[in-house]
DRENDO-1510 file (C-alpha; in Angstrom, 1 decimal, always signed):
<recs>
REC; n; res; u; v; w
REC; 1; UNK; -15.9; +34.9; -28.2 .
REC; 2; UNK; -17.9; +37.9; -27.5 .
REC; 3; UNK; -15.9; +40.0; -30.4 .
REC; 4; UNK; -17.0; +37.0; -32.8 .
REC; 5; UNK; -20.5; +37.2; -31.6 .
REC; 6; UNK; -20.8; +41.1; -32.1 .
REC; 7; UNK; -19.1; +40.7; -35.7 .
REC; 8; UNK; -21.9; +38.4; -36.4 .
REC; 9; UNK; -24.7; +40.7; -35.4 .
REC; 10; UNK; -22.9; +43.5; -37.6 .
REC; 11; UNK; -22.7; +41.0; -40.5 .
REC; 12; UNK; -26.5; +40.4; -40.1 .
REC; 13; UNK; -27.4; +44.2; -39.6 .
REC; 14; UNK; -25.2; +45.2; -42.5 .
REC; 15; UNK; -27.5; +43.1; -44.9 .
REC; 16; UNK; -30.2; +45.7; -44.4 .
REC; 17; UNK; -30.8; +48.6; -47.0 .
REC; 18; UNK; -27.6; +50.6; -47.7 .
REC; 19; UNK; -27.2; +54.2; -48.1 .
REC; 20; UNK; -30.5; +56.2; -48.4 .
REC; 21; UNK; -30.7; +59.8; -49.5 .
REC; 22; UNK; -33.0; +62.1; -48.0 .
REC; 23; UNK; -35.9; +63.7; -49.9 .
REC; 24; UNK; -34.4; +66.6; -52.0 .
REC; 25; UNK; -34.8; +69.9; -50.1 .
REC; 26; UNK; -35.2; +68.3; -46.7 .
REC; 27; UNK; -32.9; +69.2; -43.9 .
REC; 28; UNK; -30.4; +66.6; -43.7 .
REC; 29; UNK; -27.0; +65.8; -42.0 .
REC; 30; UNK; -24.5; +63.3; -43.1 .
REC; 31; UNK; -21.9; +62.4; -40.5 .
REC; 32; UNK; -19.0; +60.1; -40.9 .
REC; 33; UNK; -16.4; +59.2; -38.1 .
REC; 34; UNK; -13.2; +58.3; -39.6 .
REC; 35; UNK; -11.5; +56.7; -36.4 .
REC; 36; UNK; -8.1; +55.1; -35.5 .
REC; 37; UNK; -8.6; +51.5; -33.9 .
REC; 38; UNK; -5.1; +51.0; -33.2 .
REC; 39; UNK; -4.1; +49.5; -29.6 .
REC; 40; UNK; -3.8; +52.9; -28.1 .
REC; 41; UNK; -7.5; +54.1; -29.0 .
REC; 42; UNK; -9.3; +51.8; -26.6 .
REC; 43; UNK; -10.7; +54.5; -24.5 .
REC; 44; UNK; -11.7; +56.7; -27.2 .
REC; 45; UNK; -13.6; +53.3; -29.1 .
REC; 46; UNK; -15.3; +52.7; -25.6 .
REC; 47; UNK; -16.5; +56.5; -25.6 .
REC; 48; UNK; -17.8; +56.5; -29.1 .
REC; 49; UNK; -19.8; +53.3; -28.2 .
REC; 50; UNK; -21.3; +55.0; -25.1 .
REC; 51; UNK; -22.0; +58.3; -26.6 .
REC; 52; UNK; -23.1; +58.1; -30.3 .
REC; 53; UNK; -26.7; +57.7; -29.7 .
REC; 54; UNK; -26.6; +60.7; -27.6 .
REC; 55; UNK; -24.9; +62.4; -30.4 .
REC; 56; UNK; -27.4; +61.4; -32.7 .
REC; 57; UNK; -30.3; +62.9; -30.3 .
REC; 58; UNK; -28.2; +66.1; -30.4 .
REC; 59; UNK; -28.2; +66.5; -34.0 .
REC; 60; UNK; -31.8; +65.8; -34.3 .
REC; 61; UNK; -32.5; +68.7; -32.3 .
REC; 62; UNK; -32.0; +70.9; -35.0 .
REC; 63; UNK; -34.7; +73.2; -36.6 .
REC; 64; UNK; -36.0; +72.2; -39.0 .
REC; 65; UNK; -35.6; +68.7; -37.8 .
REC; 66; UNK; -32.8; +67.0; -39.9 .
REC; 67; UNK; -32.8; +63.5; -41.6 .
REC; 68; UNK; -29.7; +61.7; -40.1 .
REC; 69; UNK; -27.5; +59.5; -41.9 .
REC; 70; UNK; -24.3; +58.1; -40.3 .
REC; 71; UNK; -21.2; +56.4; -41.5 .
REC; 72; UNK; -17.9; +54.6; -40.4 .
REC; 73; UNK; -14.2; +54.5; -41.5 .
REC; 74; UNK; -12.0; +52.5; -39.1 .
REC; 75; UNK; -8.1; +52.4; -40.0 .
REC; 76; UNK; -5.0; +51.1; -38.9 .
REC; 77; UNK; -2.2; +50.9; -41.0 .
REC; 78; UNK; -0.1; +48.5; -43.4 .
REC; 79; UNK; +0.8; +45.1; -41.6 .
REC; 80; UNK; -2.3; +45.3; -39.3 .
REC; 81; UNK; -5.5; +43.2; -39.7 .
REC; 82; UNK; -6.8; +45.7; -41.9 .
REC; 83; UNK; -6.0; +49.3; -43.2 .
REC; 84; UNK; -9.5; +50.4; -43.6 .
REC; 85; UNK; -12.9; +49.2; -43.0 .
REC; 86; UNK; -15.8; +51.1; -44.6 .
REC; 87; UNK; -19.5; +51.3; -43.5 .
REC; 88; UNK; -21.4; +53.4; -45.8 .
REC; 89; UNK; -24.0; +56.3; -44.7 .
REC; 90; UNK; -27.3; +54.8; -43.6 .
REC; 91; UNK; -30.5; +56.1; -42.0 .
REC; 92; UNK; -30.4; +52.8; -40.0 .
REC; 93; UNK; -28.3; +53.7; -37.3 .
REC; 94; UNK; -28.5; +50.2; -35.8 .
REC; 95; UNK; -26.5; +49.1; -38.9 .
REC; 96; UNK; -23.6; +51.7; -38.3 .
REC; 97; UNK; -23.7; +51.1; -34.4 .
REC; 98; UNK; -23.1; +47.4; -35.1 .
REC; 99; UNK; -20.2; +48.0; -36.8 .
REC; 100; UNK; -18.8; +50.3; -34.1 .
REC; 101; UNK; -19.6; +47.8; -31.3 .
REC; 102; UNK; -17.6; +45.3; -33.3 .
REC; 103; UNK; -14.4; +47.2; -33.5 .
REC; 104; UNK; -11.5; +46.4; -31.2 .
REC; 105; UNK; -8.4; +48.3; -30.5 .
REC; 106; UNK; -5.6; +46.1; -32.0 .
REC; 107; UNK; -2.2; +46.8; -33.8 .
REC; 108; UNK; -0.1; +49.8; -34.4 .
REC; 109; UNK; +2.5; +50.8; -32.1 .
REC; 110; UNK; +4.9; +52.2; -34.8 .
REC; 111; UNK; +4.0; +55.7; -34.8 .
REC; 112; UNK; +2.3; +57.1; -37.8 .
REC; 113; UNK; -0.9; +55.3; -39.1 .
REC; 114; UNK; -2.5; +55.4; -42.6 .
REC; 115; UNK; -4.5; +58.2; -42.1 .
REC; 116; UNK; -4.5; +59.0; -45.8 .
REC; 117; UNK; -6.1; +55.7; -46.9 .
REC; 118; UNK; -9.1; +56.6; -44.3 .
REC; 119; UNK; -9.7; +60.1; -45.9 .
REC; 120; UNK; -9.2; +58.6; -49.2 .
REC; 121; UNK; -11.9; +55.8; -48.6 .
REC; 122; UNK; -14.0; +58.4; -46.8 .
REC; 123; UNK; -13.9; +60.4; -50.3 .
REC; 124; UNK; -14.4; +57.5; -52.6 .
REC; 125; UNK; -16.3; +54.8; -51.1 .
REC; 126; UNK; -19.0; +56.7; -49.1 .
REC; 127; UNK; -22.2; +57.6; -50.5 .
REC; 128; UNK; -22.5; +61.6; -49.5 .
REC; 129; UNK; -25.5; +63.3; -50.4 .
REC; 130; UNK; -25.5; +65.1; -53.9 .
REC; 131; UNK; -27.8; +67.3; -52.6 .
REC; 132; UNK; -26.2; +70.9; -52.0 .
REC; 133; UNK; -28.4; +71.5; -48.9 .
REC; 134; UNK; -27.4; +68.6; -47.1 .
REC; 135; UNK; -24.7; +69.5; -44.0 .
REC; 136; UNK; -21.9; +67.0; -44.7 .
REC; 137; UNK; -19.3; +66.5; -42.2 .
REC; 138; UNK; -16.4; +64.3; -41.2 .
REC; 139; UNK; -14.5; +63.8; -38.2 .
REC; 140; UNK; -10.9; +62.3; -38.1 .
REC; 141; UNK; -10.4; +61.0; -34.6 .
REC; 142; UNK; -6.7; +59.6; -33.6 .
REC; 143; UNK; -3.7; +60.0; -31.8 .
REC; 144; UNK; -1.0; +59.5; -34.5 .
REC; 145; UNK; -0.3; +61.5; -37.6 .
REC; 146; UNK; -0.5; +60.4; -41.1 .
REC; 147; UNK; +2.2; +58.2; -42.7 .
REC; 148; UNK; +2.9; +61.0; -45.8 .
REC; 149; UNK; +5.8; +58.6; -46.7 .
REC; 150; UNK; +4.0; +55.8; -48.9 .
REC; 151; UNK; +4.9; +56.3; -52.1 .
REC; 152; UNK; +1.7; +54.1; -53.4 .
REC; 153; UNK; -0.6; +56.6; -51.5 .
REC; 154; UNK; -2.1; +59.9; -52.6 .
REC; 155; UNK; -0.9; +63.2; -50.7 .
REC; 156; UNK; -2.5; +63.9; -47.6 .
REC; 157; UNK; -3.7; +67.7; -48.8 .
REC; 158; UNK; -5.1; +66.1; -52.0 .
REC; 159; UNK; -7.5; +63.7; -50.0 .
REC; 160; UNK; -8.7; +66.5; -47.8 .
REC; 161; UNK; -9.2; +68.7; -50.8 .
REC; 162; UNK; -11.4; +65.8; -52.5 .
REC; 163; UNK; -13.7; +65.6; -49.6 .
REC; 164; UNK; -14.2; +69.2; -49.8 .
REC; 165; UNK; -15.0; +69.5; -53.2 .
REC; 166; UNK; -17.8; +67.2; -52.3 .
REC; 167; UNK; -19.2; +69.7; -49.9 .
REC; 168; UNK; -17.7; +67.9; -46.8 .
REC; 169; UNK; -16.4; +69.8; -43.7 .
REC; 170; UNK; -13.4; +67.9; -42.5 .
REC; 171; UNK; -12.8; +68.4; -38.6 .
REC; 172; UNK; -10.0; +66.7; -36.7 .
REC; 173; UNK; -10.1; +65.4; -32.7 .
REC; 174; UNK; -7.0; +64.6; -31.4 .
REC; 175; UNK; -6.6; +62.1; -28.5 .
REC; 176; UNK; -3.7; +62.8; -26.1 .
REC; 177; UNK; -1.0; +65.3; -27.0 .
REC; 178; UNK; +1.8; +64.9; -29.7 .
REC; 179; UNK; +3.5; +67.6; -31.4 .
REC; 180; UNK; +3.5; +66.2; -34.9 .
REC; 181; UNK; +0.2; +65.1; -34.8 .
REC; 182; UNK; -1.3; +68.5; -33.5 .
REC; 183; UNK; +0.7; +70.6; -36.3 .
REC; 184; UNK; -0.5; +67.9; -39.1 .
REC; 185; UNK; -4.1; +67.7; -38.0 .
REC; 186; UNK; -4.5; +71.6; -37.7 .
REC; 187; UNK; -3.2; +71.9; -41.2 .
REC; 188; UNK; -6.2; +69.1; -42.2 .
REC; 189; UNK; -8.7; +71.0; -40.6 .
REC; 190; UNK; -7.7; +74.2; -41.8 .
REC; 191; UNK; -7.7; +72.7; -45.5 .
REC; 192; UNK; -11.2; +70.9; -44.6 .
REC; 193; UNK; -12.9; +74.2; -43.5 .
REC; 194; UNK; -13.3; +72.5; -40.3 .
REC; 195; UNK; -11.7; +72.8; -36.9 .
REC; 196; UNK; -9.2; +71.1; -34.8 .
REC; 197; UNK; -9.8; +70.1; -31.2 .
REC; 198; UNK; -7.7; +67.9; -28.8 .
REC; 199; UNK; -9.1; +65.7; -25.6 .
REC; 200; UNK; -8.0; +63.2; -23.2 .
REC; 201; UNK; -6.9; +59.8; -24.6 .
REC; 202; UNK; -9.8; +58.3; -23.2 .
REC; 203; UNK; -12.2; +60.6; -25.0 .
REC; 204; UNK; -12.8; +62.4; -21.6 .
REC; 205; UNK; -16.2; +60.4; -21.2 .
REC; 206; UNK; -17.2; +59.3; -17.6 .
REC; 207; UNK; -19.7; +56.7; -16.7 .
REC; 208; UNK; -23.0; +58.5; -17.7 .
REC; 209; UNK; -25.5; +55.7; -16.2 .
REC; 210; UNK; -28.6; +56.9; -14.6 .
REC; 211; UNK; -31.5; +55.2; -12.6 .
REC; 212; UNK; -33.8; +55.5; -16.0 .
REC; 213; UNK; -31.6; +53.5; -18.4 .
REC; 214; UNK; -32.9; +50.1; -17.8 .
REC; 215; UNK; -36.4; +51.6; -18.1 .
REC; 216; UNK; -35.8; +53.4; -21.3 .
REC; 217; UNK; -33.8; +50.4; -22.5 .
REC; 218; UNK; -36.9; +48.1; -22.1 .
REC; 219; UNK; -39.3; +50.6; -23.5 .
REC; 220; UNK; -37.1; +51.0; -26.7 .
REC; 221; UNK; -37.1; +46.9; -26.9 .
REC; 222; UNK; -41.1; +46.9; -26.7 .
REC; 223; UNK; -41.0; +49.7; -29.4 .
REC; 224; UNK; -38.9; +47.5; -31.7 .
REC; 225; UNK; -41.5; +44.6; -31.3 .
REC; 226; UNK; -44.3; +46.5; -32.7 .
REC; 227; UNK; -42.5; +46.1; -36.0 .
REC; 228; UNK; -44.7; +44.6; -38.6 .
REC; 229; UNK; -42.7; +42.7; -41.0 .
REC; 230; UNK; -44.0; +42.1; -44.4 .
REC; 231; UNK; -43.5; +41.8; -47.9 .
REC; 232; UNK; -40.1; +40.5; -49.7 .
REC; 233; UNK; -38.1; +41.7; -46.6 .
REC; 234; UNK; -40.2; +40.1; -43.8 .
REC; 235; UNK; -37.5; +37.4; -43.0 .
REC; 236; UNK; -34.3; +40.0; -43.2 .
REC; 237; UNK; -36.6; +42.3; -41.1 .
REC; 238; UNK; -37.2; +39.6; -38.3 .
REC; 239; UNK; -33.5; +38.5; -38.4 .
REC; 240; UNK; -32.3; +42.6; -38.2 .
REC; 241; UNK; -34.6; +43.1; -35.2 .
REC; 242; UNK; -33.2; +39.9; -33.4 .
REC; 243; UNK; -29.7; +41.2; -34.5 .
REC; 244; UNK; -30.4; +44.6; -32.7 .
REC; 245; UNK; -31.8; +43.2; -29.7 .
REC; 246; UNK; -28.7; +41.3; -29.0 .
REC; 247; UNK; -26.4; +43.8; -30.2 .
REC; 248; UNK; -27.9; +46.5; -27.3 .
REC; 249; UNK; -27.9; +44.0; -24.7 .
REC; 250; UNK; -24.1; +44.1; -25.2 .
REC; 251; UNK; -24.0; +47.9; -25.2 .
REC; 252; UNK; -23.6; +50.4; -22.6 .
REC; 253; UNK; -26.8; +50.9; -20.7 .
REC; 254; UNK; -26.8; +54.5; -21.4 .
REC; 255; UNK; -26.4; +54.0; -25.0 .
REC; 256; UNK; -29.6; +51.7; -25.0 .
REC; 257; UNK; -31.3; +54.6; -23.3 .
REC; 258; UNK; -30.0; +57.1; -25.7 .
REC; 259; UNK; -31.2; +54.8; -28.5 .
REC; 260; UNK; -34.8; +54.3; -27.2 .
REC; 261; UNK; -34.9; +57.8; -27.1 .
REC; 262; UNK; -33.5; +58.4; -30.9 .
REC; 263; UNK; -36.0; +55.8; -32.2 .
REC; 264; UNK; -38.9; +57.3; -30.2 .
REC; 265; UNK; -38.3; +60.8; -31.0 .
REC; 266; UNK; -38.7; +63.2; -34.0 .
REC; 267; UNK; -35.0; +62.3; -35.4 .
REC; 268; UNK; -35.7; +58.5; -35.3 .
REC; 269; UNK; -36.6; +56.3; -38.3 .
REC; 270; UNK; -37.4; +53.2; -36.3 .
REC; 271; UNK; -40.1; +52.2; -38.8 .
REC; 272; UNK; -39.2; +52.2; -42.4 .
REC; 273; UNK; -42.3; +51.8; -45.2 .
REC; 274; UNK; -40.1; +49.1; -46.9 .
REC; 275; UNK; -39.9; +46.7; -43.9 .
REC; 276; UNK; -42.6; +47.9; -41.4 .
REC; 277; UNK; -46.7; +47.4; -42.7 .
REC; 278; UNK; -47.9; +50.2; -40.4 .
REC; 279; UNK; -45.4; +52.7; -42.1 .
REC; 280; UNK; -46.2; +51.4; -45.4 .
REC; 281; UNK; -49.8; +52.0; -45.2 .
REC; 282; UNK; -49.5; +55.1; -43.3 .
REC; 283; UNK; -47.4; +56.5; -46.2 .
REC; 284; UNK; -49.6; +55.1; -48.8 .
REC; 285; UNK; -46.8; +52.8; -50.2 .
REC; 286; UNK; -49.1; +49.9; -50.3 .
REC; 287; UNK; -52.9; +49.2; -49.9 .
REC; 288; UNK; -53.5; +47.2; -47.2 .
REC; 289; UNK; -56.8; +45.4; -49.0 .
REC; 290; UNK; -54.7; +44.6; -52.1 .
REC; 291; UNK; -51.8; +42.8; -50.1 .
REC; 292; UNK; -51.7; +38.9; -50.6 .
REC; 293; UNK; -51.9; +36.7; -47.8 .
REC; 294; UNK; -48.4; +35.7; -48.1 .
REC; 295; UNK; -46.9; +39.3; -48.0 .
REC; 296; UNK; -48.5; +39.9; -44.6 .
REC; 297; UNK; -47.2; +39.2; -40.9 .
REC; 298; UNK; -48.4; +35.7; -39.9 .
REC; 299; UNK; -51.0; +37.0; -37.3 .
REC; 300; UNK; -52.8; +39.2; -40.3 .
REC; 301; UNK; -53.1; +36.2; -42.6 .
REC; 302; UNK; -56.5; +34.8; -43.1 .
REC; 303; UNK; -58.2; +38.1; -41.8 .
REC; 304; UNK; -60.8; +40.0; -43.2 .
REC; 305; UNK; -60.0; +43.7; -44.3 .
REC; 306; UNK; -61.9; +44.9; -41.1 .
REC; 307; UNK; -59.6; +42.7; -38.5 .
REC; 308; UNK; -56.4; +43.6; -40.6 .
REC; 309; UNK; -57.2; +47.3; -40.2 .
REC; 310; UNK; -58.2; +46.8; -36.4 .
REC; 311; UNK; -54.9; +45.3; -36.1 .
REC; 312; UNK; -52.9; +48.2; -37.7 .
REC; 313; UNK; -54.9; +50.7; -35.4 .
REC; 314; UNK; -54.2; +48.6; -32.3 .
REC; 315; UNK; -50.3; +49.0; -33.2 .
REC; 316; UNK; -50.7; +52.4; -34.1 .
REC; 317; UNK; -52.0; +53.2; -30.5 .
REC; 318; UNK; -49.4; +50.8; -28.6 .
REC; 319; UNK; -46.7; +52.8; -30.6 .
REC; 320; UNK; -47.7; +56.4; -29.8 .
REC; 321; UNK; -48.1; +55.1; -26.0 .
REC; 322; UNK; -44.8; +53.7; -26.0 .
REC; 323; UNK; -43.4; +57.1; -27.7 .
REC; 324; UNK; -45.1; +59.2; -25.0 .
REC; 325; UNK; -43.8; +56.9; -22.3 .
REC; 326; UNK; -40.0; +57.0; -23.6 .
REC; 327; UNK; -40.5; +60.9; -23.8 .
REC; 328; UNK; -41.5; +61.2; -20.4 .
REC; 329; UNK; -38.8; +59.0; -19.1 .
REC; 330; UNK; -36.3; +60.5; -21.2 .
REC; 331; UNK; -37.4; +63.9; -19.6 .
REC; 332; UNK; -36.7; +62.7; -15.9 .
REC; 333; UNK; -33.5; +61.2; -17.1 .
REC; 334; UNK; -32.4; +64.4; -18.5 .
REC; 335; UNK; -33.4; +66.3; -15.4 .
REC; 336; UNK; -31.6; +63.7; -13.2 .
REC; 337; UNK; -28.4; +64.3; -15.2 .
REC; 338; UNK; -28.2; +67.9; -15.1 .
REC; 339; UNK; -28.7; +67.6; -11.2 .
REC; 340; UNK; -25.9; +64.9; -10.7 .
REC; 341; UNK; -23.8; +64.9; -13.6 .
REC; 342; UNK; -21.3; +67.7; -14.2 .
REC; 343; UNK; -21.2; +68.4; -18.0 .
REC; 344; UNK; -17.5; +67.9; -19.6 .
REC; 345; UNK; -17.1; +70.2; -22.0 .
REC; 346; UNK; -13.7; +68.5; -23.1 .
REC; 347; UNK; -15.2; +65.1; -23.7 .
REC; 348; UNK; -15.5; +63.5; -27.2 .
REC; 349; UNK; -19.1; +63.8; -27.7 .
REC; 350; UNK; -19.2; +67.6; -26.4 .
REC; 351; UNK; -16.3; +68.5; -29.0 .
REC; 352; UNK; -17.9; +66.6; -31.7 .
REC; 353; UNK; -21.7; +68.3; -31.0 .
REC; 354; UNK; -20.2; +71.7; -30.3 .
REC; 355; UNK; -18.5; +72.0; -33.8 .
REC; 356; UNK; -21.4; +70.4; -35.5 .
REC; 357; UNK; -23.9; +72.8; -34.1 .
REC; 358; UNK; -22.0; +75.7; -35.4 .
REC; 359; UNK; -21.1; +74.3; -39.0 .
REC; 360; UNK; -24.9; +72.9; -39.5 .
REC; 361; UNK; -25.6; +76.8; -39.3 .
REC; 362; UNK; -24.2; +77.0; -42.9 .
REC; 363; UNK; -26.8; +74.9; -44.4 .
REC; 364; UNK; -29.7; +76.7; -42.3 .
REC; 365; UNK; -29.9; +74.2; -39.6 .
REC; 366; UNK; -30.2; +75.9; -36.1 .
REC; 367; UNK; -29.4; +74.9; -32.7 .
</recs>
């Protein structure tokens, strides 16, 4: 039942806006995770669910601060419940995370998986940025080699080269050990102008909970609660917020804490101008005085222009106070972790962030 509930939350969040390009010329990072979701990958999937918001926070530390979009290609093999499931690149990381949280390790068991189809879909079904300044990277993560014997599938080298032509760097992360996988995925990384790495089957991620996680999660929920849903997307925005609350209630505590930091930080996009009234007014997308009552949040209807402005000013002050408190608690959390949790350089998130920071320099993003 829990799996069905999470899938339902993912469906609600998936109704939000799809892939959105960063403004031309702005520093930007497109990241797509291509993940084997067969039965043997349970440990890695849990590691990804725990660490993906932390990865987003690390990416956001780049200078200049990049606009971040993430996407997901889950894959198995022929005869399983699905061959691939694609979540397109989006700035709405809640949408991507909901899809990740809904994934369950099932199927497989016969050796090779349909890695070729996963890479092909990453090229054909993902809306990679067309801006040559955007750093575009894919991470192929799994423990089994590709079926290269399917007559109806393209060639492995060809699908990797198709991604490279789009400007995408292809990195490979092998879980566990296996000679055939290592040999093949080293080749994929070489063709993809990326890196090959290997790590433990469970992703090498230990429990990273801290005494500050619950407080950060609560502050993040309060920050979400300052959203002023308006206009044609009012109902869908409210539904998405509700789904996000349910989603994070089931997420690892450390993930909820990292999400709060991301939403409140310079890398976050907690409030979009097409769904939040304050963001729309601040970006001059709408004129508060010209909006119809029917387009406003319920508590702003029937109010004078002065009362509307006062309400927005109060919301702005509340947000800034919450962001400041989140930053303060996050700083305490980081200090606690440095003192109490030994870093693991061979963990999933560490391997991924290490390669990304080096490769992003090609596009002028420094760490």
